[in-house]
N, C-alpha and C positions, 0 to 999 in steps of 0.2 A: 617710441619713435614712429611706429606705424600709426598709432592713434593720432598723433599730430598731423601726419600727412592726410589722413582721412578727414579730419576736421577742416583743414585748409581746403581740400578739394570740394567738400560739400558747400562750404561758404562761398567759394568762387562761382558756384552754379545757382545761387539764390535767384528766384524769379518771383513774379507777382503772386503766384499761388502759395509761395513758401515765405511769406512776409514775417517780419518781426513785430510782435505786439507793440502798440504805441507807448506803453509804460516803459519799455526798455529804451526806446528812442529818447525819452526824457531824462534818463539816468545819466549821471556823470561817469566818466571813465573809471574812476576809482571804485564806484559802486558796482559797475559791471565786472571789474577785475575781481572784486571781493566775491561776487556770486560764482564766478567761474572757479576761483581757487578753492573756496570753501564748500561749494555745493555741486561742482562739476556742471554748472549750468551752460549748456551748449549755445542757447540763444543769446546769452550774455556775451559769449566770445564772438558770435556772428555779428552782433551789433558793433563790437569793437573793430572787427575786420571791415565792416561796411564803412565805418567812419574814417579809417586810417589806411586801408590797403592801397588806395590810389596814390597817396602821398609817399608811402614807403616804396612802392614799385617804381614810381616816377623818379625818385632819387636814385635807385639802383640803376635803372635804365639810362639815366642821364650820365652816369659815370661809366657804364659799360658799353653803351651804344650797340647792343646785340640782344634782340628780344629773347632768343632761346636761353642764352646765358643768364639774362636778367630774371627770367622765370625760374630758373634753377636756384639762383641766389635768393629770390623771394621765398621759394619753398623752404630752403635751408634756414632762412631767417625765422620764419614762423614756426618751423619745427623746433628750433632752439627756444623760441619764446614760450612755446607750450611746455617743453620738457624742463626748462630752467626756471619757470615762473615761481615755483614753490621754493626753490633753493636760493636764487640770486636777486629776485625783484623785491625791493623795499617799497611797500605801499605808501611811504611818506613822499616818495618822488613821483614825478609825472611818468605814467606808463608809456606814453608815446615817445618820450625822450629816451627811455630805456630800450624800447624797440628800435628806434633809429640808431642807437649806438650799436646794437647787434647787427643791423643791416649795414651800417657803415663799416664795421670791422670785417664782415663777411665779404663785402665788395672790395675793400682794400686788399684783403688777403688774396682774392682772385687776381686782381690787377698785378700785384707783386709777383705772384706765381707765374703769370703769363709774361711778365717783364715787358709789358706793352708800353709803359711810360717810364721816363727817367726823371727822377726828382731833381729840382734845381739844387745844386750844391751851394750851401750858404757858407760864406767865409767867416770863420770865427775870429774875433778880435781878442787877442790875449790880454791886452791892456785894459779894456773895458769889461772883459768877461761876458761879452754878448755876441750873438750871431748876426748875420746880415739882416734878418727879418726884424729883430728887436731894435735895430738902429734906424728903421724906417719911421715915417711920421705916425702920429697917434691917430685915434679914431676920429677926432674932430677934423683933422686934415684930410683924412680919407673921404669923409662925408662930402666935402666940397668938390671932389673929383668924380665920385661914383656916377652921378646923374649923366655926365657927358658921355661916358662909355656905354651906359646901360639904356640910353634913349635911342640907340640905333635900332634898325629893324630887327624884329624878333628872329627871323630866319638866319640873318647874318650873325646875330649875337650868339645863338645856340651853336652855329657852325664853328665860330671862333672859340667859344668856351670849350667845345669838345677837343680843341687842339692845345689847350693849356696843359701843363704838367698836372699830374693827379692831385697834388696837395693844393695847388692854386684853384683848380676846377672845383674841388670839394668845398672850399670856402665860398667861392662865388655862388654855387648852387644853394648852399645852406643859407647864405645871407640874403640872396635876392629871390630865390624860388620859394623858400620857406620862411623868409623874413626873420631868421633867428638872430638874436643879439650876439655880439662877439663873445660875450662871456659864455653863452651856451655852446657856441661853435668851438671855443677853446676846450671846454669840458668834453665835448663829444669826440674831438680829434686828439685829445690828450696832449695839448700843448699850452703854453702860456698865452694870455690875451695878447701880449705884444707880438708873439710869433704869428698868431691868427691874423692880427691887423697887418703885419708885414706881408704875409702871403696874399692878403687881399690887395694891398697896395701894389705888389709886384704883378699880380694878375691884371690889374687895371692898366698898368704900364704896357704889358704884353698885348692886351686887347686893343689899346689905343694904336699900337704899332700895326696890328693886324688890320684894323679899320683903315688906317692911313695907306697901307699897301694896297688894300682892296679899292679904295677910292682912286688911287694913282693909276691902277690898271684900268678902271672904268673910264677915267678921263682920257687915257691914251686911245681907247676904243671909240671915242666919240668922233 
């Protein structure tokens, strides 16, 4: 555990005089992972961090909206990455997807412990054996509506996304900030594709309502 924290701390303080050799920068993630796992190559891990730490941290912060807490979860995430890499990571899969799953789980655990957000209760239909999300339109239908909500100004969009329930905010961020396909979002969040699609659709409905209310207030102030 201590070793992990030291590696992360050193990596975060990289500067121009402590650069990574060019040959590492040209390597694929799986090659760097192999070097770190088999040879304890610290430069290989630093290069992995350089490539992906901004993405991982941004996702955590977007969900938490608290820099200090996001830093703690980021440290927790990479401590688990280092300590569990030999035991749970399968080199056949994408390393960053595995890391994002750890970051996501740590973030959601924190949110639920703090009880800061309330999940939307989906109504289960006994006759069709499906929940609310699975009865919403499919991916093609969602694609037709996404652009409308997500073309609004970035500042307003991020503000409204932060007000979405946790499960909806997660899908929106993964879909549009990281451009993940719904199949990967479903795997990451451990739900069916239909449920991931449904959460996205419901998030867009809520965002549209938020933008409409915002525009209505602005028009009254003119």
